[in-house]
PyMOL commands that place a pseudoatom at each C-alpha (Angstrom):
pseudoatom trace, name=CA, resn=MET, resi=1, chain=A, elem=C, hetatm=0, pos=[30.380, 46.931, -93.233]
pseudoatom trace, name=CA, resn=GLN, resi=2, chain=A, elem=C, hetatm=0, pos=[31.443, 51.248, -93.468]
pseudoatom trace, name=CA, resn=ALA, resi=3, chain=A, elem=C, hetatm=0, pos=[35.381, 52.226, -92.794]
pseudoatom trace, name=CA, resn=PRO, resi=4, chain=A, elem=C, hetatm=0, pos=[34.754, 53.236, -89.137]
pseudoatom trace, name=CA, resn=ILE, resi=5, chain=A, elem=C, hetatm=0, pos=[34.965, 57.163, -88.648]
pseudoatom trace, name=CA, resn=ASN, resi=6, chain=A, elem=C, hetatm=0, pos=[35.985, 59.756, -85.697]
pseudoatom trace, name=CA, resn=PHE, resi=7, chain=A, elem=C, hetatm=0, pos=[33.703, 62.473, -84.400]
pseudoatom trace, name=CA, resn=VAL, resi=8, chain=A, elem=C, hetatm=0, pos=[34.518, 65.766, -82.700]
pseudoatom trace, name=CA, resn=ILE, resi=9, chain=A, elem=C, hetatm=0, pos=[31.386, 67.684, -82.017]
pseudoatom trace, name=CA, resn=SER, resi=10, chain=A, elem=C, hetatm=0, pos=[30.814, 70.988, -80.500]
pseudoatom trace, name=CA, resn=VAL, resi=11, chain=A, elem=C, hetatm=0, pos=[27.638, 71.692, -78.798]
pseudoatom trace, name=CA, resn=HIS, resi=12, chain=A, elem=C, hetatm=0, pos=[26.659, 75.092, -78.437]
pseudoatom trace, name=CA, resn=ALA, resi=13, chain=A, elem=C, hetatm=0, pos=[24.568, 77.410, -75.947]
pseudoatom trace, name=CA, resn=ASP, resi=14, chain=A, elem=C, hetatm=0, pos=[23.422, 80.574, -75.622]
pseudoatom trace, name=CA, resn=ALA, resi=15, chain=A, elem=C, hetatm=0, pos=[25.211, 81.815, -71.713]
pseudoatom trace, name=CA, resn=ALA, resi=16, chain=A, elem=C, hetatm=0, pos=[22.626, 84.018, -71.333]
pseudoatom trace, name=CA, resn=ARG, resi=17, chain=A, elem=C, hetatm=0, pos=[19.634, 82.204, -72.103]
pseudoatom trace, name=CA, resn=GLU, resi=18, chain=A, elem=C, hetatm=0, pos=[18.462, 80.155, -67.810]
pseudoatom trace, name=CA, resn=ASP, resi=19, chain=A, elem=C, hetatm=0, pos=[17.447, 77.319, -71.236]
pseudoatom trace, name=CA, resn=GLY, resi=20, chain=A, elem=C, hetatm=0, pos=[20.617, 77.280, -72.788]
pseudoatom trace, name=CA, resn=ALA, resi=21, chain=A, elem=C, hetatm=0, pos=[22.075, 75.795, -69.904]
pseudoatom trace, name=CA, resn=ILE, resi=22, chain=A, elem=C, hetatm=0, pos=[19.500, 73.113, -69.621]
pseudoatom trace, name=CA, resn=ALA, resi=23, chain=A, elem=C, hetatm=0, pos=[19.553, 72.971, -73.168]
pseudoatom trace, name=CA, resn=LEU, resi=24, chain=A, elem=C, hetatm=0, pos=[23.684, 71.718, -73.533]
pseudoatom trace, name=CA, resn=GLY, resi=25, chain=A, elem=C, hetatm=0, pos=[23.401, 69.457, -70.159]
pseudoatom trace, name=CA, resn=LEU, resi=26, chain=A, elem=C, hetatm=0, pos=[21.044, 67.775, -71.428]
pseudoatom trace, name=CA, resn=ALA, resi=27, chain=A, elem=C, hetatm=0, pos=[22.842, 66.828, -75.536]
pseudoatom trace, name=CA, resn=THR, resi=28, chain=A, elem=C, hetatm=0, pos=[25.095, 66.634, -73.896]
pseudoatom trace, name=CA, resn=GLU, resi=29, chain=A, elem=C, hetatm=0, pos=[24.263, 63.673, -71.618]
pseudoatom trace, name=CA, resn=ARG, resi=30, chain=A, elem=C, hetatm=0, pos=[21.822, 61.846, -74.687]
pseudoatom trace, name=CA, resn=LEU, resi=31, chain=A, elem=C, hetatm=0, pos=[25.413, 61.864, -76.861]
pseudoatom trace, name=CA, resn=ARG, resi=32, chain=A, elem=C, hetatm=0, pos=[26.961, 60.374, -74.402]
pseudoatom trace, name=CA, resn=ALA, resi=33, chain=A, elem=C, hetatm=0, pos=[24.583, 57.901, -74.481]
pseudoatom trace, name=CA, resn=GLY, resi=34, chain=A, elem=C, hetatm=0, pos=[24.761, 58.003, -78.132]
pseudoatom trace, name=CA, resn=GLY, resi=35, chain=A, elem=C, hetatm=0, pos=[28.488, 56.911, -77.793]
pseudoatom trace, name=CA, resn=ALA, resi=36, chain=A, elem=C, hetatm=0, pos=[30.164, 59.457, -77.114]
pseudoatom trace, name=CA, resn=ASP, resi=37, chain=A, elem=C, hetatm=0, pos=[33.343, 60.868, -75.071]
pseudoatom trace, name=CA, resn=LEU, resi=38, chain=A, elem=C, hetatm=0, pos=[33.003, 64.533, -72.814]
pseudoatom trace, name=CA, resn=ILE, resi=39, chain=A, elem=C, hetatm=0, pos=[36.120, 65.707, -73.356]
pseudoatom trace, name=CA, resn=GLU, resi=40, chain=A, elem=C, hetatm=0, pos=[35.238, 69.446, -71.683]
pseudoatom trace, name=CA, resn=ALA, resi=41, chain=A, elem=C, hetatm=0, pos=[32.556, 71.909, -71.261]
pseudoatom trace, name=CA, resn=SER, resi=42, chain=A, elem=C, hetatm=0, pos=[31.518, 74.885, -69.942]
pseudoatom trace, name=CA, resn=ASP, resi=43, chain=A, elem=C, hetatm=0, pos=[28.595, 76.869, -69.582]
pseudoatom trace, name=CA, resn=ASP, resi=44, chain=A, elem=C, hetatm=0, pos=[28.304, 77.482, -72.916]
pseudoatom trace, name=CA, resn=GLU, resi=45, chain=A, elem=C, hetatm=0, pos=[29.283, 74.843, -74.963]
pseudoatom trace, name=CA, resn=ALA, resi=46, chain=A, elem=C, hetatm=0, pos=[30.677, 70.700, -73.914]
pseudoatom trace, name=CA, resn=THR, resi=47, chain=A, elem=C, hetatm=0, pos=[33.252, 68.924, -76.558]
pseudoatom trace, name=CA, resn=LEU, resi=48, chain=A, elem=C, hetatm=0, pos=[32.720, 65.095, -77.209]
pseudoatom trace, name=CA, resn=VAL, resi=49, chain=A, elem=C, hetatm=0, pos=[33.942, 62.919, -79.515]
pseudoatom trace, name=CA, resn=ARG, resi=50, chain=A, elem=C, hetatm=0, pos=[32.824, 59.288, -80.348]
pseudoatom trace, name=CA, resn=PHE, resi=51, chain=A, elem=C, hetatm=0, pos=[35.977, 57.553, -82.343]
pseudoatom trace, name=CA, resn=ASP, resi=52, chain=A, elem=C, hetatm=0, pos=[35.749, 53.835, -84.515]
pseudoatom trace, name=CA, resn=ALA, resi=53, chain=A, elem=C, hetatm=0, pos=[31.471, 54.798, -85.255]
pseudoatom trace, name=CA, resn=LEU, resi=54, chain=A, elem=C, hetatm=0, pos=[30.019, 52.928, -87.612]
pseudoatom trace, name=CA, resn=ASP, resi=55, chain=A, elem=C, hetatm=0, pos=[26.738, 54.504, -88.407]
pseudoatom trace, name=CA, resn=HIS, resi=56, chain=A, elem=C, hetatm=0, pos=[26.065, 58.171, -88.585]
pseudoatom trace, name=CA, resn=ASP, resi=57, chain=A, elem=C, hetatm=0, pos=[23.177, 58.821, -85.489]
pseudoatom trace, name=CA, resn=VAL, resi=58, chain=A, elem=C, hetatm=0, pos=[25.868, 61.897, -83.736]
pseudoatom trace, name=CA, resn=LEU, resi=59, chain=A, elem=C, hetatm=0, pos=[24.183, 63.728, -87.163]
pseudoatom trace, name=CA, resn=TRP, resi=60, chain=A, elem=C, hetatm=0, pos=[20.799, 62.161, -86.432]
pseudoatom trace, name=CA, resn=SER, resi=61, chain=A, elem=C, hetatm=0, pos=[21.095, 63.498, -82.564]
pseudoatom trace, name=CA, resn=ALA, resi=62, chain=A, elem=C, hetatm=0, pos=[22.785, 66.317, -83.660]
pseudoatom trace, name=CA, resn=ALA, resi=63, chain=A, elem=C, hetatm=0, pos=[19.458, 67.756, -85.477]
pseudoatom trace, name=CA, resn=GLU, resi=64, chain=A, elem=C, hetatm=0, pos=[17.422, 66.914, -83.455]
pseudoatom trace, name=CA, resn=LEU, resi=65, chain=A, elem=C, hetatm=0, pos=[18.979, 67.792, -80.387]
pseudoatom trace, name=CA, resn=ALA, resi=66, chain=A, elem=C, hetatm=0, pos=[18.401, 71.502, -82.239]
pseudoatom trace, name=CA, resn=ARG, resi=67, chain=A, elem=C, hetatm=0, pos=[15.323, 70.777, -83.821]
pseudoatom trace, name=CA, resn=GLU, resi=68, chain=A, elem=C, hetatm=0, pos=[13.788, 70.344, -79.862]
pseudoatom trace, name=CA, resn=HIS, resi=69, chain=A, elem=C, hetatm=0, pos=[16.365, 72.737, -77.977]
pseudoatom trace, name=CA, resn=GLY, resi=70, chain=A, elem=C, hetatm=0, pos=[16.730, 76.048, -80.850]
pseudoatom trace, name=CA, resn=ARG, resi=71, chain=A, elem=C, hetatm=0, pos=[15.089, 78.790, -78.699]
pseudoatom trace, name=CA, resn=ALA, resi=72, chain=A, elem=C, hetatm=0, pos=[17.621, 78.210, -76.539]
pseudoatom trace, name=CA, resn=GLY, resi=73, chain=A, elem=C, hetatm=0, pos=[20.175, 78.974, -79.630]
pseudoatom trace, name=CA, resn=LEU, resi=74, chain=A, elem=C, hetatm=0, pos=[22.092, 75.114, -79.265]
pseudoatom trace, name=CA, resn=ARG, resi=75, chain=A, elem=C, hetatm=0, pos=[24.121, 74.823, -82.034]
pseudoatom trace, name=CA, resn=PHE, resi=76, chain=A, elem=C, hetatm=0, pos=[26.237, 72.227, -83.141]
pseudoatom trace, name=CA, resn=GLY, resi=77, chain=A, elem=C, hetatm=0, pos=[29.454, 71.415, -85.055]
pseudoatom trace, name=CA, resn=ILE, resi=78, chain=A, elem=C, hetatm=0, pos=[30.976, 68.609, -86.253]
pseudoatom trace, name=CA, resn=ALA, resi=79, chain=A, elem=C, hetatm=0, pos=[33.709, 67.300, -87.784]
pseudoatom trace, name=CA, resn=SER, resi=80, chain=A, elem=C, hetatm=0, pos=[36.398, 64.515, -88.524]
pseudoatom trace, name=CA, resn=GLY, resi=81, chain=A, elem=C, hetatm=0, pos=[38.982, 63.668, -85.438]
pseudoatom trace, name=CA, resn=VAL, resi=82, chain=A, elem=C, hetatm=0, pos=[42.457, 62.273, -85.747]
pseudoatom trace, name=CA, resn=LYS, resi=83, chain=A, elem=C, hetatm=0, pos=[43.165, 60.285, -83.198]
pseudoatom trace, name=CA, resn=GLU, resi=84, chain=A, elem=C, hetatm=0, pos=[45.826, 61.266, -81.824]
pseudoatom trace, name=CA, resn=ARG, resi=85, chain=A, elem=C, hetatm=0, pos=[47.505, 58.402, -80.065]
pseudoatom trace, name=CA, resn=PRO, resi=86, chain=A, elem=C, hetatm=0, pos=[48.470, 58.964, -75.407]
pseudoatom trace, name=CA, resn=ALA, resi=87, chain=A, elem=C, hetatm=0, pos=[52.049, 59.274, -75.181]
pseudoatom trace, name=CA, resn=VAL, resi=88, chain=A, elem=C, hetatm=0, pos=[51.213, 57.640, -71.588]
pseudoatom trace, name=CA, resn=PRO, resi=89, chain=A, elem=C, hetatm=0, pos=[49.890, 54.250, -72.234]
pseudoatom trace, name=CA, resn=GLY, resi=90, chain=A, elem=C, hetatm=0, pos=[46.948, 53.064, -70.858]
pseudoatom trace, name=CA, resn=ALA, resi=91, chain=A, elem=C, hetatm=0, pos=[46.064, 57.349, -71.225]
pseudoatom trace, name=CA, resn=ARG, resi=92, chain=A, elem=C, hetatm=0, pos=[42.730, 58.035, -73.307]
pseudoatom trace, name=CA, resn=THR, resi=93, chain=A, elem=C, hetatm=0, pos=[43.625, 58.103, -77.191]
pseudoatom trace, name=CA, resn=ARG, resi=94, chain=A, elem=C, hetatm=0, pos=[42.631, 62.519, -77.506]
pseudoatom trace, name=CA, resn=ALA, resi=95, chain=A, elem=C, hetatm=0, pos=[41.037, 63.671, -81.060]
pseudoatom trace, name=CA, resn=SER, resi=96, chain=A, elem=C, hetatm=0, pos=[43.667, 66.421, -82.197]
pseudoatom trace, name=CA, resn=GLU, resi=97, chain=A, elem=C, hetatm=0, pos=[43.611, 70.029, -81.500]
pseudoatom trace, name=CA, resn=ARG, resi=98, chain=A, elem=C, hetatm=0, pos=[42.700, 71.061, -84.666]
pseudoatom trace, name=CA, resn=SER, resi=99, chain=A, elem=C, hetatm=0, pos=[39.317, 69.016, -85.000]
pseudoatom trace, name=CA, resn=VAL, resi=100, chain=A, elem=C, hetatm=0, pos=[38.280, 69.853, -81.306]
pseudoatom trace, name=CA, resn=ALA, resi=101, chain=A, elem=C, hetatm=0, pos=[39.662, 73.863, -82.623]
pseudoatom trace, name=CA, resn=GLN, resi=102, chain=A, elem=C, hetatm=0, pos=[37.591, 72.794, -86.703]
pseudoatom trace, name=CA, resn=ALA, resi=103, chain=A, elem=C, hetatm=0, pos=[34.443, 71.954, -84.476]
pseudoatom trace, name=CA, resn=ARG, resi=104, chain=A, elem=C, hetatm=0, pos=[33.608, 74.626, -82.255]
pseudoatom trace, name=CA, resn=GLY, resi=105, chain=A, elem=C, hetatm=0, pos=[34.497, 76.787, -84.921]
pseudoatom trace, name=CA, resn=LEU, resi=106, chain=A, elem=C, hetatm=0, pos=[32.144, 75.375, -86.665]
pseudoatom trace, name=CA, resn=ALA, resi=107, chain=A, elem=C, hetatm=0, pos=[29.272, 75.425, -83.911]
pseudoatom trace, name=CA, resn=ARG, resi=108, chain=A, elem=C, hetatm=0, pos=[29.942, 78.929, -83.077]
pseudoatom trace, name=CA, resn=SER, resi=109, chain=A, elem=C, hetatm=0, pos=[29.580, 79.947, -86.832]
pseudoatom trace, name=CA, resn=ALA, resi=110, chain=A, elem=C, hetatm=0, pos=[25.757, 77.670, -87.050]
pseudoatom trace, name=CA, resn=ASP, resi=111, chain=A, elem=C, hetatm=0, pos=[22.649, 79.503, -86.945]
pseudoatom trace, name=CA, resn=ARG, resi=112, chain=A, elem=C, hetatm=0, pos=[20.718, 78.852, -83.958]
pseudoatom trace, name=CA, resn=ALA, resi=113, chain=A, elem=C, hetatm=0, pos=[19.472, 75.142, -84.582]
pseudoatom trace, name=CA, resn=GLY, resi=114, chain=A, elem=C, hetatm=0, pos=[22.190, 74.388, -86.740]
pseudoatom trace, name=CA, resn=VAL, resi=115, chain=A, elem=C, hetatm=0, pos=[24.045, 72.280, -87.212]
pseudoatom trace, name=CA, resn=LEU, resi=116, chain=A, elem=C, hetatm=0, pos=[27.608, 72.323, -89.105]
pseudoatom trace, name=CA, resn=VAL, resi=117, chain=A, elem=C, hetatm=0, pos=[29.066, 69.260, -90.714]
pseudoatom trace, name=CA, resn=SER, resi=118, chain=A, elem=C, hetatm=0, pos=[33.108, 70.456, -91.588]
pseudoatom trace, name=CA, resn=SER, resi=119, chain=A, elem=C, hetatm=0, pos=[33.913, 70.371, -95.712]
pseudoatom trace, name=CA, resn=GLN, resi=120, chain=A, elem=C, hetatm=0, pos=[36.229, 67.267, -95.224]
pseudoatom trace, name=CA, resn=LEU, resi=121, chain=A, elem=C, hetatm=0, pos=[34.135, 65.605, -92.528]
pseudoatom trace, name=CA, resn=GLY, resi=122, chain=A, elem=C, hetatm=0, pos=[30.960, 66.085, -95.258]
pseudoatom trace, name=CA, resn=SER, resi=123, chain=A, elem=C, hetatm=0, pos=[32.558, 65.073, -98.350]
pseudoatom trace, name=CA, resn=LEU, resi=124, chain=A, elem=C, hetatm=0, pos=[33.656, 61.278, -96.333]
pseudoatom trace, name=CA, resn=LEU, resi=125, chain=A, elem=C, hetatm=0, pos=[29.665, 60.995, -95.527]
pseudoatom trace, name=CA, resn=ILE, resi=126, chain=A, elem=C, hetatm=0, pos=[28.681, 61.205, -99.538]
pseudoatom trace, name=CA, resn=VAL, resi=127, chain=A, elem=C, hetatm=0, pos=[30.862, 59.512, -100.306]
pseudoatom trace, name=CA, resn=SER, resi=128, chain=A, elem=C, hetatm=0, pos=[30.525, 56.337, -97.757]
pseudoatom trace, name=CA, resn=ASP, resi=129, chain=A, elem=C, hetatm=0, pos=[27.304, 56.870, -97.587]
pseudoatom trace, name=CA, resn=PRO, resi=130, chain=A, elem=C, hetatm=0, pos=[25.414, 58.903, -100.814]
pseudoatom trace, name=CA, resn=SER, resi=131, chain=A, elem=C, hetatm=0, pos=[21.707, 58.956, -98.550]
pseudoatom trace, name=CA, resn=LEU, resi=132, chain=A, elem=C, hetatm=0, pos=[23.258, 61.463, -97.238]
pseudoatom trace, name=CA, resn=THR, resi=133, chain=A, elem=C, hetatm=0, pos=[23.392, 63.671, -100.294]
pseudoatom trace, name=CA, resn=PRO, resi=134, chain=A, elem=C, hetatm=0, pos=[20.592, 65.335, -99.877]
pseudoatom trace, name=CA, resn=ARG, resi=135, chain=A, elem=C, hetatm=0, pos=[21.058, 65.993, -97.050]
pseudoatom trace, name=CA, resn=LEU, resi=136, chain=A, elem=C, hetatm=0, pos=[23.849, 68.088, -96.629]
pseudoatom trace, name=CA, resn=ARG, resi=137, chain=A, elem=C, hetatm=0, pos=[23.777, 71.342, -97.595]
pseudoatom trace, name=CA, resn=ALA, resi=138, chain=A, elem=C, hetatm=0, pos=[27.308, 73.092, -98.842]
pseudoatom trace, name=CA, resn=THR, resi=139, chain=A, elem=C, hetatm=0, pos=[27.878, 76.867, -98.181]
pseudoatom trace, name=CA, resn=ARG, resi=140, chain=A, elem=C, hetatm=0, pos=[29.624, 79.329, -97.394]
pseudoatom trace, name=CA, resn=LEU, resi=141, chain=A, elem=C, hetatm=0, pos=[30.597, 81.759, -94.155]
pseudoatom trace, name=CA, resn=PHE, resi=142, chain=A, elem=C, hetatm=0, pos=[31.409, 85.108, -94.145]
pseudoatom trace, name=CA, resn=HIS, resi=143, chain=A, elem=C, hetatm=0, pos=[34.005, 85.872, -91.112]
pseudoatom trace, name=CA, resn=ALA, resi=144, chain=A, elem=C, hetatm=0, pos=[33.991, 89.320, -88.746]
pseudoatom trace, name=CA, resn=ASP, resi=145, chain=A, elem=C, hetatm=0, pos=[37.418, 88.951, -89.851]
pseudoatom trace, name=CA, resn=GLY, resi=146, chain=A, elem=C, hetatm=0, pos=[37.459, 88.692, -93.363]
pseudoatom trace, name=CA, resn=GLY, resi=147, chain=A, elem=C, hetatm=0, pos=[38.641, 85.028, -93.649]
pseudoatom trace, name=CA, resn=THR, resi=148, chain=A, elem=C, hetatm=0, pos=[35.749, 81.971, -95.466]
pseudoatom trace, name=CA, resn=LEU, resi=149, chain=A, elem=C, hetatm=0, pos=[34.557, 79.088, -94.269]
pseudoatom trace, name=CA, resn=GLN, resi=150, chain=A, elem=C, hetatm=0, pos=[33.416, 76.016, -96.085]
pseudoatom trace, name=CA, resn=ALA, resi=151, chain=A, elem=C, hetatm=0, pos=[31.103, 74.480, -94.253]
pseudoatom trace, name=CA, resn=TYR, resi=152, chain=A, elem=C, hetatm=0, pos=[28.055, 72.267, -95.405]
pseudoatom trace, name=CA, resn=ARG, resi=153, chain=A, elem=C, hetatm=0, pos=[24.610, 71.912, -93.110]
pseudoatom trace, name=CA, resn=PHE, resi=154, chain=A, elem=C, hetatm=0, pos=[23.050, 68.548, -92.504]
pseudoatom trace, name=CA, resn=GLU, resi=155, chain=A, elem=C, hetatm=0, pos=[19.768, 69.379, -93.313]
pseudoatom trace, name=CA, resn=ALA, resi=156, chain=A, elem=C, hetatm=0, pos=[17.617, 66.347, -91.590]
pseudoatom trace, name=CA, resn=GLY, resi=157, chain=A, elem=C, hetatm=0, pos=[14.599, 67.349, -93.115]
pseudoatom trace, name=CA, resn=ALA, resi=158, chain=A, elem=C, hetatm=0, pos=[15.754, 67.266, -96.689]
pseudoatom trace, name=CA, resn=ALA, resi=159, chain=A, elem=C, hetatm=0, pos=[14.945, 64.782, -98.692]
for i in range(1, 159): cmd.bond("trace and resi %d" % i, "trace and resi %d" % (i + 1))
show_as sticks, trace
zoom trace
């Protein structure tokens, strides 16, 4: 049995396109049906978490959704989540702001119909499941401000 993984998933769509909002809604619902919890949504972006996952279904769902709705500008950023215990008993467990920001940054940096995985999560996935190695391609992204970001592109069709 694998150790559980906490995923933070950011889905970004092209808000200027009418089908972008539709694709974002469909993606959000499919991820929720797969066990993810919605933590925030706007017209062009949704952020979800899936705590204690024992599988990699989030990756496969993201890749399938990106392929199906890539024309709508749908793209994904997925990071490992750090749980923050609630300060108030009975409140929901949250993902750290850093994890959420990282997933959002990846989604915004992804190519249309792309799935980017944080370098930390990608490395963890390769170690925990070597069969994912050919599907996770290391990449370096360049920002307009001159900074760089290390990540993995998840390519479901690669083998």
